[in-house]
C-alpha positions as a Markdown table, in Angstrom:
| # | Residue | x | y | z |
|---|---|---|---|---|
| 1 | Unk | -38.5 | -29.8 | -40.9 |
| 2 | Unk | -36.9 | -29.7 | -44.3 |
| 3 | Unk | -33.3 | -28.6 | -44.3 |
| 4 | Unk | -32.1 | -26.1 | -46.8 |
| 5 | Unk | -29.7 | -28.6 | -48.4 |
| 6 | Unk | -32.0 | -31.6 | -48.4 |
| 7 | Unk | -30.1 | -33.5 | -45.6 |
| 8 | Unk | -32.0 | -35.4 | -42.8 |
| 9 | Unk | -32.0 | -34.0 | -39.4 |
| 10 | Unk | -29.3 | -36.3 | -38.1 |
| 11 | Unk | -27.1 | -36.4 | -41.3 |
| 12 | Unk | -23.7 | -34.9 | -41.7 |
| 13 | Unk | -22.6 | -32.9 | -44.6 |
| 14 | Unk | -20.3 | -34.6 | -47.0 |
| 15 | Unk | -16.8 | -34.8 | -45.2 |
| 16 | Unk | -13.6 | -35.2 | -46.8 |
| 17 | Unk | -9.9 | -35.2 | -45.2 |
| 18 | Unk | -6.8 | -34.9 | -47.6 |
| 19 | Unk | -3.7 | -35.7 | -45.6 |
| 20 | Unk | -0.3 | -34.3 | -46.4 |
| 21 | Unk | -1.8 | -31.1 | -47.8 |
| 22 | Unk | 1.2 | -29.0 | -47.1 |
| 23 | Unk | 4.7 | -29.7 | -48.1 |
| 24 | Unk | 6.7 | -28.6 | -45.0 |
| 25 | Unk | 4.7 | -29.3 | -42.2 |
| 26 | Unk | 5.4 | -32.5 | -40.1 |
| 27 | Unk | 1.6 | -33.3 | -40.3 |
| 28 | Unk | -1.2 | -31.5 | -42.2 |
| 29 | Unk | -4.5 | -32.0 | -43.9 |
| 30 | Unk | -7.2 | -30.1 | -45.6 |
| 31 | Unk | -10.7 | -30.9 | -44.0 |
| 32 | Unk | -13.9 | -30.3 | -46.0 |
| 33 | Unk | -17.2 | -30.5 | -44.4 |
| 34 | Unk | -19.8 | -29.4 | -46.9 |
| 35 | Unk | -18.6 | -25.9 | -48.0 |
| 36 | Unk | -16.5 | -25.4 | -45.0 |
| 37 | Unk | -12.7 | -25.9 | -45.7 |
| 38 | Unk | -10.0 | -25.7 | -43.1 |
| 39 | Unk | -6.2 | -26.4 | -43.5 |
| 40 | Unk | -4.9 | -27.9 | -40.3 |
| 41 | Unk | -1.1 | -28.2 | -39.9 |
| 42 | Unk | 1.1 | -29.6 | -37.0 |
| 43 | Unk | 4.6 | -28.2 | -36.4 |
| 44 | Unk | 7.2 | -29.6 | -34.0 |
| 45 | Unk | 9.0 | -27.3 | -31.8 |
| 46 | Unk | 12.0 | -28.8 | -29.6 |
| 47 | Unk | 11.1 | -26.6 | -26.6 |
| 48 | Unk | 8.1 | -26.1 | -24.3 |
| 49 | Unk | 6.5 | -23.0 | -22.5 |
| 50 | Unk | 8.4 | -21.7 | -19.4 |
| 51 | Unk | 6.0 | -23.4 | -17.0 |
| 52 | Unk | 6.9 | -26.9 | -18.4 |
| 53 | Unk | 10.6 | -26.2 | -18.5 |
| 54 | Unk | 12.8 | -29.0 | -16.9 |
| 55 | Unk | 9.6 | -31.1 | -16.2 |
| 56 | Unk | 10.2 | -33.7 | -19.0 |
| 57 | Unk | 6.8 | -33.2 | -20.4 |
| 58 | Unk | 5.4 | -31.6 | -23.6 |
| 59 | Unk | 2.8 | -29.5 | -24.7 |
| 60 | Unk | 0.2 | -29.1 | -27.5 |
| 61 | Unk | -1.3 | -25.7 | -28.5 |
| 62 | Unk | -3.3 | -24.2 | -31.3 |
| 63 | Unk | -3.7 | -20.9 | -33.3 |
| 64 | Unk | -6.6 | -20.3 | -35.6 |
| 65 | Unk | -7.5 | -17.8 | -38.2 |
| 66 | Unk | -9.9 | -17.1 | -41.2 |
| 67 | Unk | -8.7 | -15.8 | -44.2 |
| 68 | Unk | -10.2 | -12.4 | -45.4 |
| 69 | Unk | -12.3 | -14.0 | -48.2 |
| 70 | Unk | -13.3 | -17.2 | -46.3 |
| 71 | Unk | -16.7 | -15.4 | -45.9 |
| 72 | Unk | -19.2 | -13.7 | -48.3 |
| 73 | Unk | -17.8 | -10.3 | -47.3 |
| 74 | Unk | -14.2 | -9.6 | -46.8 |
| 75 | Unk | -13.2 | -9.7 | -43.1 |
| 76 | Unk | -10.2 | -7.6 | -41.8 |
| 77 | Unk | -7.2 | -9.5 | -40.8 |
| 78 | Unk | -6.4 | -9.4 | -37.2 |
| 79 | Unk | -2.9 | -8.5 | -37.6 |
| 80 | Unk | -4.3 | -5.2 | -39.4 |
| 81 | Unk | -6.6 | -4.6 | -36.3 |
| 82 | Unk | -3.6 | -4.9 | -34.0 |
| 83 | Unk | -5.2 | -7.5 | -31.7 |
| 84 | Unk | -6.7 | -10.8 | -31.6 |
| 85 | Unk | -10.6 | -11.0 | -31.2 |
| 86 | Unk | -12.2 | -12.8 | -28.3 |
| 87 | Unk | -13.8 | -15.4 | -30.7 |
| 88 | Unk | -10.3 | -16.4 | -32.2 |
| 89 | Unk | -8.9 | -16.7 | -28.6 |
| 90 | Unk | -11.8 | -18.9 | -27.5 |
| 91 | Unk | -11.6 | -21.2 | -30.5 |
| 92 | Unk | -7.7 | -21.5 | -30.1 |
| 93 | Unk | -8.2 | -22.5 | -26.5 |
| 94 | Unk | -10.9 | -25.2 | -27.5 |
| 95 | Unk | -8.7 | -26.7 | -30.1 |
| 96 | Unk | -5.8 | -26.9 | -27.8 |
| 97 | Unk | -7.8 | -28.4 | -24.9 |
| 98 | Unk | -9.4 | -31.1 | -27.2 |
| 99 | Unk | -6.0 | -32.3 | -28.3 |
| 100 | Unk | -4.5 | -32.1 | -25.0 |
| 101 | Unk | -7.1 | -34.2 | -23.6 |
| 102 | Unk | -5.9 | -37.3 | -25.5 |
| 103 | Unk | -2.1 | -36.6 | -25.5 |
| 104 | Unk | 0.3 | -38.1 | -23.0 |
| 105 | Unk | 2.6 | -35.3 | -22.3 |
| 106 | Unk | 5.2 | -37.3 | -20.3 |
| 107 | Unk | 5.8 | -39.6 | -23.4 |
| 108 | Unk | 6.0 | -36.5 | -25.7 |
| 109 | Unk | 9.1 | -35.2 | -23.9 |
| 110 | Unk | 10.1 | -31.6 | -23.7 |
| 111 | Unk | 8.7 | -30.4 | -27.1 |
| 112 | Unk | 5.7 | -28.5 | -28.3 |
| 113 | Unk | 3.2 | -29.4 | -31.1 |
| 114 | Unk | 1.9 | -26.3 | -32.8 |
| 115 | Unk | -1.5 | -26.8 | -34.6 |
| 116 | Unk | -2.3 | -24.1 | -36.9 |
| 117 | Unk | -5.9 | -23.9 | -38.3 |
| 118 | Unk | -6.6 | -21.7 | -41.2 |
| 119 | Unk | -10.1 | -21.3 | -42.5 |
| 120 | Unk | -10.0 | -20.8 | -46.2 |
| 121 | Unk | -13.9 | -21.1 | -46.6 |
| 122 | Unk | -16.5 | -20.7 | -44.0 |
| 123 | Unk | -19.9 | -22.1 | -44.1 |
| 124 | Unk | -20.6 | -23.0 | -40.5 |
| 125 | Unk | -18.8 | -25.5 | -38.1 |
| 126 | Unk | -15.3 | -24.0 | -38.6 |
| 127 | Unk | -14.1 | -24.7 | -35.1 |
| 128 | Unk | -15.4 | -28.3 | -35.1 |
| 129 | Unk | -13.9 | -29.0 | -38.3 |
| 130 | Unk | -10.6 | -27.5 | -37.0 |
| 131 | Unk | -10.7 | -30.0 | -34.0 |
| 132 | Unk | -11.6 | -33.0 | -36.4 |
| 133 | Unk | -9.0 | -32.2 | -38.8 |
| 134 | Unk | -6.3 | -31.2 | -36.3 |
| 135 | Unk | -6.3 | -34.6 | -34.6 |
| 136 | Unk | -5.4 | -36.2 | -38.1 |
| 137 | Unk | -2.4 | -33.7 | -38.5 |
| 138 | Unk | -1.4 | -34.2 | -34.8 |
| 139 | Unk | -1.0 | -38.1 | -35.3 |
| 140 | Unk | 1.0 | -37.6 | -38.6 |
| 141 | Unk | 3.3 | -35.3 | -36.9 |
| 142 | Unk | 3.8 | -37.7 | -34.0 |
| 143 | Unk | 4.2 | -40.6 | -36.5 |
| 144 | Unk | 7.1 | -38.6 | -38.0 |
| 145 | Unk | 8.7 | -38.3 | -34.7 |
| 146 | Unk | 8.2 | -42.0 | -34.2 |
| 147 | Unk | 9.7 | -42.7 | -37.6 |
| 148 | Unk | 12.9 | -40.6 | -36.7 |
| 149 | Unk | 13.2 | -42.7 | -33.6 |
| 150 | Unk | 12.5 | -39.7 | -31.3 |
| 151 | Unk | 9.4 | -41.3 | -29.9 |
| 152 | Unk | 8.9 | -44.9 | -29.1 |
| 153 | Unk | 5.2 | -44.8 | -30.0 |
| 154 | Unk | 2.4 | -42.4 | -30.8 |
| 155 | Unk | 1.5 | -41.0 | -27.4 |
| 156 | Unk | -2.3 | -40.5 | -27.9 |
| 157 | Unk | -4.8 | -42.3 | -25.8 |
| 158 | Unk | -8.0 | -42.1 | -27.9 |
| 159 | Unk | -9.4 | -40.4 | -31.1 |
| 160 | Unk | -11.3 | -37.0 | -30.6 |
| 161 | Unk | -13.5 | -35.3 | -33.0 |
| 162 | Unk | -16.3 | -32.5 | -32.8 |
| 163 | Unk | -19.4 | -31.5 | -34.5 |
| 164 | Unk | -22.1 | -28.9 | -34.1 |
| 165 | Unk | -25.8 | -29.5 | -33.2 |
| 166 | Unk | -28.7 | -27.2 | -32.8 |
| 167 | Unk | -32.4 | -26.7 | -32.7 |
| 168 | Unk | -34.0 | -25.2 | -35.9 |
| 169 | Unk | -37.5 | -24.6 | -36.0 |
| 170 | Unk | -38.1 | -26.7 | -32.8 |
| 171 | Unk | -36.2 | -29.8 | -34.3 |
| 172 | Unk | -32.8 | -31.0 | -33.3 |
| 173 | Unk | -30.4 | -31.1 | -36.2 |
| 174 | Unk | -26.7 | -32.3 | -36.7 |
| 175 | Unk | -23.9 | -30.3 | -38.3 |
| 176 | Unk | -25.4 | -26.8 | -39.1 |
| 177 | Unk | -24.3 | -24.9 | -42.1 |
| 178 | Unk | -24.1 | -21.2 | -41.8 |
| 179 | Unk | -27.8 | -20.4 | -42.8 |
| 180 | Unk | -28.9 | -22.9 | -40.2 |
| 181 | Unk | -26.6 | -21.7 | -37.5 |
| 182 | Unk | -27.6 | -18.0 | -38.0 |
| 183 | Unk | -31.2 | -18.8 | -37.4 |
| 184 | Unk | -30.9 | -21.6 | -34.8 |
| 185 | Unk | -32.8 | -21.4 | -31.6 |
| 186 | Unk | -30.3 | -23.4 | -29.9 |
| 187 | Unk | -26.4 | -23.7 | -31.0 |
| 188 | Unk | -24.2 | -26.3 | -29.5 |
| 189 | Unk | -20.6 | -27.6 | -30.3 |
| 190 | Unk | -19.6 | -30.9 | -28.9 |
| 191 | Unk | -16.3 | -32.7 | -28.8 |
| 192 | Unk | -16.1 | -36.3 | -27.8 |
| 193 | Unk | -13.5 | -39.1 | -27.8 |
| 194 | Unk | -14.2 | -42.4 | -29.8 |
| 195 | Unk | -14.6 | -43.9 | -26.2 |
| 196 | Unk | -17.6 | -41.8 | -25.6 |
| 197 | Unk | -16.2 | -39.2 | -23.1 |
| 198 | Unk | -16.9 | -35.6 | -23.5 |
| 199 | Unk | -14.1 | -33.1 | -23.9 |
| 200 | Unk | -16.1 | -29.8 | -24.7 |
| 201 | Unk | -19.8 | -28.9 | -24.7 |
| 202 | Unk | -20.7 | -25.5 | -25.6 |
| 203 | Unk | -24.4 | -24.9 | -25.6 |
| 204 | Unk | -26.4 | -21.5 | -26.0 |
| 205 | Unk | -30.0 | -20.7 | -26.3 |
| 206 | Unk | -30.1 | -18.0 | -28.9 |
| 207 | Unk | -33.7 | -17.2 | -28.8 |
| 208 | Unk | -35.5 | -19.4 | -26.2 |
| 209 | Unk | -34.4 | -21.7 | -23.3 |
| 210 | Unk | -34.0 | -25.3 | -23.9 |
| 211 | Unk | -35.0 | -28.2 | -21.7 |
| 212 | Unk | -32.8 | -31.2 | -20.5 |
| 213 | Unk | -34.7 | -33.4 | -22.8 |
| 214 | Unk | -33.8 | -31.3 | -25.8 |
| 215 | Unk | -30.1 | -31.3 | -24.4 |
| 216 | Unk | -30.0 | -34.9 | -24.2 |
| 217 | Unk | -31.5 | -35.2 | -27.8 |
| 218 | Unk | -28.7 | -33.0 | -29.1 |
| 219 | Unk | -25.9 | -34.8 | -27.3 |
| 220 | Unk | -27.3 | -38.1 | -28.8 |
| 221 | Unk | -27.1 | -36.6 | -32.3 |
| 222 | Unk | -23.8 | -35.2 | -31.6 |
| 223 | Unk | -22.5 | -38.8 | -30.4 |
| 224 | Unk | -23.8 | -40.3 | -33.6 |
| 225 | Unk | -22.1 | -37.7 | -35.8 |
| 226 | Unk | -18.8 | -37.9 | -34.0 |
| 227 | Unk | -18.8 | -41.7 | -34.4 |
| 228 | Unk | -18.9 | -41.2 | -38.1 |
| 229 | Unk | -16.3 | -38.5 | -38.1 |
| 230 | Unk | -14.0 | -41.0 | -36.1 |
| 231 | Unk | -14.6 | -43.6 | -38.7 |
| 232 | Unk | -13.4 | -41.3 | -41.3 |
| 233 | Unk | -10.4 | -40.3 | -39.2 |
| 234 | Unk | -9.5 | -44.0 | -39.0 |
| 235 | Unk | -9.8 | -44.5 | -42.8 |
| 236 | Unk | -7.9 | -41.3 | -43.5 |
| 237 | Unk | -5.0 | -42.5 | -41.2 |
| 238 | Unk | -5.0 | -46.1 | -42.2 |
| 239 | Unk | -2.4 | -48.3 | -40.3 |
| 240 | Unk | -1.5 | -45.5 | -38.0 |
| 241 | Unk | -4.9 | -45.4 | -36.6 |
| 242 | Unk | -4.1 | -48.9 | -35.1 |
| 243 | Unk | -1.4 | -47.4 | -33.0 |
| 244 | Unk | -3.9 | -44.9 | -31.3 |
| 245 | Unk | -4.6 | -46.0 | -27.8 |
| 246 | Unk | -1.6 | -48.5 | -27.6 |
| 247 | Unk | 0.3 | -46.1 | -25.5 |
| 248 | Unk | -2.6 | -45.5 | -23.0 |
| 249 | Unk | -5.4 | -47.1 | -21.2 |
| 250 | Unk | -8.5 | -45.5 | -22.4 |
| 251 | Unk | -9.2 | -46.4 | -26.0 |
| 252 | Unk | -10.3 | -49.9 | -27.0 |
| 253 | Unk | -10.8 | -51.2 | -30.6 |
């Protein structure tokens, strides 16, 4: 199968992560995957949700949104609609779950890290880009708390990143752009740790059922792609990457 942008079936789009993209956030980055661009920012709040009050543990949560002209046709702001859409709620929960899976809340203390993911341009894979970029912003925010002697270390046990995979014209492909995603027979989003553990698997047959063998092929593609994204996260974070896993037991260099 010839992909519309000339990539190989198992090839990621060009990926770029620019740290410290926002002036005021404790941690932030712009992540660009092909033509998809997402700003991820981390904010520290010195309180936790009511269900965690007086427990001594912290929390990580996320909000996600798309700018009106992040797509070919203007989309209405959800604030103008007066309610949040189901897709937005779903993606926010996914981002939060992925980051919480690798965060040690007892070491974070009673504070919340808010992750804001704002899509400024969408060409497929916005949720997976948001997860991958948010991890970088989260580490920078935690490193800032460490620098201020609020935390002794960066309380994260492993890297986490995400990528889309799918079946297009009967072939398993990695990192679908919008045109591929809109025509895919199977669409799947996968989030994994650097240690090879799954955090999230969302797979849907859009036009026909898929077999166990096809699913395993897709998961293999996703694992390879996520490995490359984690390497980019490490390069982007530099020396801070060496501290990840030092406060836990799951990640090994």
